[in-house]
C-alpha positions in Angstrom: 33.1 19.7 49.7 30.9 17.2 48.0 27.8 19.3 48.8 29.4 22.4 47.2 30.5 20.4 44.2 27.1 19.0 43.6 25.5 22.4 44.0 27.9 23.8 41.3 27.3 20.9 39.0 23.7 22.2 38.4 24.8 25.7 37.5 26.5 27.6 34.8 29.6 29.8 35.4 27.3 32.6 36.8 26.0 32.3 40.3 22.3 31.6 40.4 21.9 31.0 36.7 20.7 27.5 35.8 23.0 25.6 33.5 22.0 25.1 29.9 21.2 21.6 29.1 22.1 19.9 25.8 19.8 19.8 22.8 16.2 19.1 23.5 15.4 15.4 23.4 14.0 14.3 20.1 11.4 11.5 20.0 12.9 8.2 19.0 12.0 6.2 15.9 9.6 3.4 16.9 9.3 1.7 13.5 10.2 2.3 9.9 7.0 4.4 9.3 7.2 6.3 12.6 10.4 8.3 12.6 9.7 10.5 15.6 10.4 13.6 13.6 6.9 14.9 13.5 5.9 18.3 11.9 4.9 21.0 14.4 1.4 21.1 12.8 0.1 17.7 12.3 -3.5 18.3 11.6 -2.9 19.9 8.2 -1.4 16.6 7.1 -4.4 14.7 8.3 -6.9 17.1 6.6 -5.0 17.2 3.3 -4.6 13.4 3.2 -8.2 12.9 4.0 -9.3 15.4 1.4 -7.0 13.8 -1.2 -8.6 10.4 -0.5 -12.1 11.7 -0.7 -11.4 13.5 -3.9 -9.8 10.4 -5.4 -12.8 8.3 -4.4 -15.1 10.9 -6.0 -13.1 11.2 -9.2 -12.0 7.6 -9.7 -13.4 6.1 -12.9 -13.2 2.3 -12.8 -14.5 1.9 -16.3 -11.7 4.1 -17.7 -9.0 2.3 -15.7 -10.2 -1.3 -16.2 -11.5 -1.1 -19.7 -9.6 1.6 -21.5 -6.2 1.2 -19.8 -6.3 -2.4 -18.4 -7.9 -4.2 -21.3 -6.0 -2.3 -23.9 -2.7 -3.0 -22.2 -3.5 -6.7 -21.7 -4.7 -7.1 -25.3 -1.5 -5.5 -26.6 0.8 -7.7 -24.5 -1.1 -11.0 -25.2 -1.9 -10.2 -28.9 -5.6 -11.1 -28.6 -8.7 -10.1 -26.7 -7.6 -10.8 -23.1 -11.1 -10.7 -21.6 -13.0 -12.4 -24.4 -10.5 -15.3 -25.1 -10.8 -18.3 -22.8 -7.7 -19.4 -20.8 -7.0 -22.8 -22.4 -4.3 -24.3 -20.2 -1.8 -24.0 -17.3 0.9 -22.3 -19.4 -1.5 -19.8 -21.0 -2.9 -19.2 -17.5 0.5 -18.4 -16.1 1.2 -15.9 -18.9 -2.3 -14.4 -18.4 -1.7 -14.1 -14.7 1.4 -12.0 -15.1 0.1 -9.9 -18.0 -3.2 -9.1 -16.2 -1.3 -8.1 -13.1 0.8 -5.7 -15.2 -2.4 -4.3 -16.8 -4.0 -3.9 -13.4 -1.0 -2.1 -11.8 -2.6 1.3 -12.4 -4.5 1.3 -9.2 -4.8 4.0 -6.5 -4.1 1.5 -3.8 -0.5 1.1 -4.9 0.2 4.6 -3.6 0.6 2.9 -0.2 3.8 1.3 -1.4 5.2 4.8 -2.1 4.4 5.6 1.5 6.3 2.4 2.5 9.4 3.2 0.5 9.4 7.0 1.3 11.0 6.7 4.8 13.9 4.6 3.4 15.2 6.8 0.6 18.0 8.2 2.6 21.3 9.5 1.2 23.7 6.8 -0.2 27.1 7.6 -1.7 26.8 5.8 -5.1 24.3 5.1 -7.8 24.5 1.4 -7.1 23.9 2.1 -3.4 20.8 4.1 -4.1 19.4 1.3 -6.2 20.0 -1.2 -3.4 18.6 1.2 -0.9 15.2 1.1 -2.8 15.5 -2.6 -3.8 15.7 -3.8 -0.2 12.4 -2.5 1.0 10.7 -3.7 -2.2 12.1 -7.1 -1.3 10.5 -7.0 2.1 7.2 -5.9 0.6 7.4 -8.9 -1.7 8.1 -11.1 1.3 4.8 -10.0 2.8 2.9 -10.2 -0.4 4.0 -13.6 -1.6 2.5 -15.8 1.1 -0.8 -14.0 1.1 -1.2 -14.2 -2.7 0.0 -17.8 -2.9 -2.1 -19.0 0.1 -5.3 -17.4 -1.4 -4.5 -18.9 -4.8 -4.1 -22.4 -3.3 -7.4 -21.9 -1.5 -9.0 -21.0 -4.8 -7.6 -24.1 -6.4 -9.1 -26.2 -3.7 -12.5 -24.7 -3.1 -12.8 -21.7 -5.5 -16.1 -22.8 -7.1 -17.7 -22.5 -3.7 -16.3 -19.0 -2.9 -18.2 -15.7 -3.2 -15.8 -14.4 -5.9 -16.8 -17.3 -8.2 -20.4 -16.3 -8.1 -21.9 -14.5 -11.0 -25.0 -13.5 -9.1 -26.3 -10.0 -9.9 -29.0 -8.0 -8.4 -30.1 -4.6 -7.0 -28.7 -5.3 -3.5 -25.6 -6.7 -2.0 -24.2 -9.9 -3.5 -21.8 -12.3 -1.9 -19.0 -11.0 -4.2 -19.6 -7.4 -3.3 -19.8 -8.2 0.4 -16.4 -9.9 0.2 -15.0 -6.9 -1.6 -16.4 -4.4 0.9 -15.1 -6.4 3.9 -11.6 -6.9 2.4 -11.0 -3.4 1.2 -12.7 -1.9 4.2 -10.2 -3.7 6.5 -7.2 -2.8 4.2 -8.3 0.9 4.2 -8.7 1.0 7.9 -5.2 -0.4 8.5 -3.7 2.2 6.1 -5.5 5.0 7.9 -4.1 3.8 11.2 -0.6 3.7 9.7 -1.0 7.2 8.4 -2.1 8.6 11.8 0.8 6.9 13.5 3.3 8.2 10.9 2.4 11.8 11.6 2.3 11.3 15.4 -1.5 11.6 16.0 -1.7 8.1 17.6 0.7 5.7 19.2 2.6 3.5 16.8 0.8 0.1 16.7 3.9 -1.6 15.2 6.3 -0.4 17.9 6.5 -3.6 19.9 6.7 -5.8 16.8 9.3 -3.6 15.2 11.7 -4.0 18.2 12.0 -7.7 17.4 11.5 -7.5 13.6 12.5 -4.1 12.2 11.2 -4.8 8.7 7.7 -5.9 9.9 6.0 -2.7 8.7 7.2 -3.4 5.1 6.0 -7.0 5.4 2.6 -5.8 6.5 2.4 -3.5 3.5 3.2 -6.4 1.3 0.5 -8.5 3.0 -2.0 -5.7 2.3 -1.0 -5.6 -1.4 -1.4 -9.4 -1.5 -4.8 -9.0 0.1 -6.0 -6.9 -2.8 -6.7 -10.2 -4.7 -9.1 -11.3 -2.0 -11.5 -8.5 -2.7 -10.7 -7.4 -6.2 -13.5 -7.5 -8.8 -11.2 -6.5 -11.7 -12.6 -8.4 -14.7 -9.3 -9.8 -15.8 -8.6 -11.0 -12.3 -12.0 -12.7 -12.2 -11.2 -14.5 -15.4 -8.0 -15.8 -13.8 -9.9 -16.6 -10.6 -12.6 -18.7 -12.4 -9.9 -20.6 -14.4 -7.9 -21.4 -11.3 -11.1 -22.5 -9.5 -12.1 -24.8 -12.3 -8.7 -26.5 -12.5 -9.0 -27.6 -8.8 -5.2 -27.4 -8.7 -3.9 -25.6 -5.6 -0.3 -25.5 -6.9 -1.4 -23.8 -10.1 -3.7 -21.4 -8.1 -0.8 -20.5 -5.8 1.6 -19.8 -8.7 -0.9 -17.9 -10.8 -2.0 -15.7 -8.0 1.6 -15.0 -7.0 2.4 -14.0 -10.6 -0.6 -11.7 -10.6 0.6 -9.9 -7.6 4.2 -9.7 -9.0 2.8 -8.2 -12.2 0.7 -5.8 -10.1 3.7 -4.2 -8.4 6.3 -4.7 -11.2 5.7 -1.3 -12.9 5.7 0.4 -9.5 9.0 -1.2 -8.5 10.6 -0.2 -11.8 9.5 3.4 -11.4 11.0 3.5 -7.9 14.3 2.0 -9.2 14.4 4.5 -12.1 13.6 7.4 -9.7 16.5 6.3 -7.4 18.8 6.1 -10.4 17.7 9.2 -12.3 17.5 11.8 -9.5 21.2 11.4 -8.6 20.3 11.5 -4.9 18.6 14.9 -5.1 15.3 13.6 -3.8 17.0 11.8 -1.0 19.0 14.9 0.0 15.8 17.0 0.0 14.1 14.6 2.3 17.1 14.2 4.5 17.4 18.1 4.8 14.2 18.2 6.8 13.3 14.9 8.5 9.7 16.0 9.1 9.2 15.8 5.3 9.5 12.0 5.5 6.8 11.8 8.2 4.5 14.1 6.1 5.1 12.1 2.9 4.6 8.7 4.6 1.4 9.9 6.5 -0.1 11.6 3.4 0.5 8.5 1.2 -1.2 6.1 3.7 -4.0 8.5 4.5 -4.8 9.1 0.8 -4.7 5.4 0.0 -6.6 4.4 3.2 -9.4 7.0 2.9 -9.8 6.3 -0.8 -10.0 2.5 -0.2 -12.6 2.9 2.6 -14.8 5.5 0.8 -14.6 4.0 -2.7 -15.2 0.4 -1.7 -17.6 0.8 1.1 -19.3 4.2 1.2 -19.5 4.7 -2.6 -20.6 1.2 -3.2 -23.4 1.5 -0.6 -24.4 4.8 -2.2 -24.7 3.2 -5.6 -27.0 0.6 -4.0 -29.1 3.4 -2.4 -28.3 2.7 1.2 -26.7 6.1 1.8 -25.6 9.2 -0.1 -22.3 10.1 -1.7 -22.0 12.7 -4.5 -21.7 10.9 -7.9 -19.1 12.1 -10.3 -20.3 13.1 -13.8 -18.2 10.4 -15.4 -18.7 7.7 -12.8 
């Protein structure tokens, strides 16, 4: 009897016809950025993300962004020539740190934060709920950014005058400051590319094991990458702050000033996310939730564009400007 029952358990009502199993097993989420809902065709996402990063690296005009947008914004907020006026004290340095961070928020690297928040914009029933749903991941990003920015600022306060970023050396070849920028942004770009490949299912999720214990670890990592921008950034207003913090030899001031710089750098982006969550009335969330693969595509594309741009602009394009290799120059670059 038991043999007969077990034989029938593997069949449908018709003799000899295999039973239909339930829905096909879907890959499980391994971290916040790797949902398991991958598109059927993954390579187009890789190709389009890579092409977007290459195009951005080709077209990016640092002089326009730093001088026309950054300096103009900082001058308007401070009420004087931000780059040409010396920082005279701690209080003016604190104000300068936040304002220069705001002025420098228009950077292609910040697109990575959009990729970080993209997977978390699910449906919530109320306007307040939608705002909290976006504010929480931004809080975790800040938790990763703050210690990196503060620690580097404290280091600058202790030994900044002996660090490569303090140097004003210029020449036809690589300088200590440019080597530091290339190494920092090269590593950041590589991490973003890996996150993008994992998000679309082309490689294993490198954060899977860590995320099992600390589910918000991917957001903390993105925050640490944003904080790491300061380690390599040659933005003129940031270098003004760097040199002032180094000359004070005050690690507490350095930590506070660099932290405010990073806060200013993401403040505009955070405000845009909150306004987006409030203004769309949940429509964007519903569109993403209607097809879960859209979240994977959005996340992967954001990381790939940002990662390829960072690698190519800061390493390949810089080496091309110095004559070590070839990269097509833009007419306005």
